[in-house]
Steps between C-alpha positions, in 0.01 A plus 500: 500500500459252215260293713295807579462589130397142422249498785358834388468376141336175615249684722414743219441218254292310754278802563458563129401143423304413815136601504352520845185310580218702654572335838867596478409856403251513790757378751759744365243782523418418861868482591597819315219710646483327843137398455333278760146365478266279695443165326156613383623838377797333326263321261313821415817707457660232282196505268519880476875470434436252217240731348742792518775287343271434204429872466875574514569242228219633278620859531862396443403316180317808371800725572823299474719811522382576853581295806219389727537277802412406852480779756407523867140553386473173304291333769216754504217568259462833318199575722706436815779720365250779436351474849834476681732730307284748312278750672131491415381775268379812677313808392835681468612248237211594275662781305304568188686634199447866431556735211797682645802439718388777735166327562680174583743679730221687677297181550801314641598783733143555617472130588831506686434826683130434553380822346169519321407656171583870491221726383550842351331786682 
């Protein structure tokens, strides 16, 4: 038990004092998220990863109370993320603000139900 505590303390101190190189962070990222690339794509993805690391560091410096880090998306550009994971805007996304809650509710329901503007007779 005493050895385990010492080992745990040693590992914690090592992690606190050891700063990973970009190559080490890249290899850890690929291992953690099971990423495989062709040799040509590896170069491109590594450059994107480095760019994202810089963004992460810049944001972290501006907000030291928050915690930012590497995620499974760290090898893709914001444009790629948008195209892959976010749906493109559609006409149904274009909800204009109105003066009343009822107008908003009617517009949303009419778009969902496909009903047109109701006219009084």
